[in-house]
N, C-alpha and C positions, 0 to 999 in steps of 0.2 A: 356357975362352976363349968368349966370348959369340958366338952365331950372328949373322951379319950379316943384317939385315932388308932385303928388297928392296921398295921402295914404287914403285908405278906412278902417274905423274902424270896428272892429268885431261886434259892435252894429248895424252899418249900414247894414252889410251883413245879419245879423239875420233878420232885418226889410225887406230887399229885398226878402229873401227866404220865409218869412212868407206871403208877398204880392203875391209872385208867387204861393204859395200853395192855397191861397184863389182864385186866378184867375182860376187855374185848377179846383178847387172845384165848382166854379160858372159858369164855361165855359159850353157851350152846349155839349150834349153827342156826337154829330158828331165830334166836334173838338178833344175831348179826345180820341175817337176811332181812328181817323186818327193819332193822336200822338202815341198811343199804337201800331198801325200797323207799323208806321215808325220805332219805337224802335225795334219791333220784326224783321223787315226786316234788320235793321242795325246789330243786334246781332244774326241773325238766325243761322249762321254757328257755333258759339261757343255754343249756346244753344243746337243745334242738336247733336253736338259732346258729350256734357256732358250727355244728356239724353241717347244716345246710349251706352256710357261707363257704365252708371249706370245699364241699363237693361242687358248689357252683363255680368256685375259682378254678378247680381242676378242669371242669367241663369247658369253661370259657378259655382257659389257657392252652389246652391241648390243640384245638383248631387254630388258635392264633400262632402257636409255635409251628404247626405244619404249613400255615400260610406263609410265614416268614421264610421257612426253609425252601418252599417251592419258589417264592419270589427270588431268593438268592440264587437258586439253580438257574432260573431263567435269565437273571441279570448276568451271571457268569457266562452262560451260553451266548447271550447277545454280545457280550464283550469279546469273546473269542471269535465270533463271526465278524464283528467289526474289524478286528485286527487282521483277519484273513482278507476281508474285502479291501482294506487299506493297502495291504501288501500287493494284492493283485492290481489295484488301481495305480500304484506307483510304477509297477512293471509296464502296464499299458501306456502310462503317460510317457515313460522313457522311449518306448518303441514308437508310439504315434507321434511324439514330438520330433524325433529324429526323422521320421518319414516326411512330416510336413515341412521341416526346416531345410532338409536337404533332398532336393528332387533326384539327385544322382543315386540315392539309396533306394529308390522305389523298386528297382529290380533285384535288390539284395535281400537275403534272409538275415534278420537281426536276431542272433541267438543269445538269449539271456543265460548267464552263468554265474554261479556263486564263487567267491574268492576263498580259497583254502588257506593260503599263506602269502605273506608279502615280505620282501627283503629289499631295502633301499639303502643299506649301509655299506660303505666301501665301493669298490669299482663295479661289482655285479649287482644290478638292480633288476629284480624279476618278481613275478608272482605266479602261483599255481592256481588253476581253476578246475572245476569239476565237470568239464566237458572234454571230449577227445575225439578219436577217429570214429567211434560209434555215432557221434553227432554230426559228422561231416567236417570236422576241423582239419585244417592243413597248415603247413608251415607258410609263413608270409602273410597270413590274414591279419588285417588290422583289428585292434581291440579298442573299444571306447569305454570311457568312464565319465559319468556326469556330462555326457554330450561332447566329450573331447577325446582326441586320440591319446592313448596312454602307452601304446606299444604294439608289437606284432607277435604272432604265434611263432615260437622258435623251436619247440619240441612238442611232439604229439604222441600220446599213448592211447590205449583203447578207451579209457574213461576219464582221463585227465590230460592237461596240457600245460606247458610253461609259456608265460608271456614275457618276452624280453622288453623291458620298459624303455621309454625314449631316453631315459637318463643312464642306461647301461653303457659301459665304455665300448661295447661292440656295436652299438646302434649308430646307424648312419642313414639319415633321411633328408630328402629335399624339402625345403620349406620356403614360404614366401613371407616377407615382412614389409609392412607399409613403410615407405621411405627408401627401399632398395629397388633398383630398376629391374631386377631379375631374381629368379629363385636361387637359393644358396644351400649349401650342405650344413646340416645340423648334426653335431656329434655328441653322444652321451659322454659326460665327464664324471659320472659316479656321484654318490652322496646326494641323489635327488635333484641333480642339475644337468643342464646340457649347454653346449657352446656353439656359437657361430663365429668362426675365425676369419680374420682379414676382411671384414666388411669395409666398404669404401666410405660409408657415412656413419655418423654417430646417431644411434637410435634411442629415443627417450624411454625411460622406464614406464612400464604399463602398456606398451605397444603389443598388440596381439600378434602371435606367430601362428601361421596356418600351415598344416600339412598339405603339401602339393598333391593334387589328384594324380593317381596312377592307374591307367586303364587296366581293367581286369582285377584290380585290388581295391582301389578307392576311386570312385567315379566323380567325386566332388571334394573340393577343399574343405577341411574341417579344422577348427581351432585345435592347436596342440600345446600352446603355452603362452607365457607372457614374458616380456623383457624385464629383468630385475636389475640389470647392470650393464654398463658399456664403458670399456676402458681402452686406452691406447695399446696397440700391439707392441710387445717387447722388442721385436725385431724391426718393425717398420712403424714409425710414429705417424705416418699418414693413414694407417689402417686401424680398424677398431675390432676388439673382441667383445662379443655380445654374450651375456649370461642369461640363460632362459630357465624358468621353472615351469613345471607342468601346470596346465590350466585348472587342474583339480587336485585335491588332497588325496593322493593315491593311497596313503596309509589308512585312511578312513573308509575306503571303498569296501562294501560288503558284496557287491555284485558288479559285473561288467557285461558288455555286449560285444560279441564277435560278429564282424561283418563277413558274411558268406556271399560273395559275388556270384551271380548266375547259378543259384542252387539247383540241384536236380529236382525235378518235379515228381 
């Protein structure tokens, strides 16, 4: 004869647990305290292990966090120092490179200046720098960018100055070009270009154009641009018009160097 199986419904279990809860709730404090103590004794070892592991994790994690923070601070500080050193190194390389390459600049002061604004659109091509009369700047001083002549000081104020670029329509400088037997005039034509008009020979593209030295202003020839085009003159087919672009990208310049000849000691 098969044994009868007794099954307890979920509803009955819920009723029993509810009654047990009421019993513990209404039971005397001494009974519940003894029950809590028995529970703590039974699970004392697991609870102690868990608490110890939690405290150990906090103790270990705190110094690790401080170490990471300190390391990050030092790394950021070193990064900032490297950036400053790199900037100073670039400035020294510009100045020392110019002095070594051009002996005519040995008696000159090379004044580093930051570019405030640049304008090369249209006929007027100029830039503003953060040096002025207080730094010994005067009209007519040559200005260099990336080891090439980019213009001359045209206006000076106490702390700022305007540089008239070699491509400005009011610029007129004497230059020398390989292939021509003597120096010629170069005129700014606006829009970032300059021209040499009525040359007697055709000059190939890529030929360097040198600013001719001018005693008291520029004691040695320095590159000023490159030939980018050479076409027949409209009025005389025997002559050539040469188109010249600056030897550096003036728009991208963030600093320039002003040549101060025979500076006051």
